C-alpha positions, -999 to 999 in steps of 0.1 A, spaced: 861 -141 450 839 -116 433 803 -111 443 776 -116 417 755 -86 409 718 -92 404 700 -69 380 663 -60 385 640 -82 364 625 -53 344 605 -60 313 628 -83 294 641 -56 270 607 -47 257 599 -10 251 564 0 262 548 29 245 517 48 257 486 26 250 462 55 248 467 82 222 442 110 218 442 125 183 433 161 178 414 153 146 383 131 152 362 121 122 331 100 124 331 67 105 298 78 88 316 109 74 345 87 60 320 63 44 301 93 29 333 107 14 342 74 -1 308 70 -17 309 105 -30 343 99 -46 331 67 -62 300 84 -77 321 113 -89 346 90 -105 318 71 -123 303 103 -136 336 116 -148 343 83 -165 309 83 -183 311 120 -193 347 115 -206 336 87 -229 307 109 -242 331 137 -251 357 115 -268 333 95 -289 
């Protein structure tokens, strides 16, 4: 009669990655919002200037 082997319970086949990741590039949320606002204003100005030159 063969003996039954018991495996360690482990994590149920789930792979665990590192929860904490430190990025080398850190950008403030205020800088990101400022860049977005700048691009929106630039796009609006280019749109208005483009209509003036084509008309």
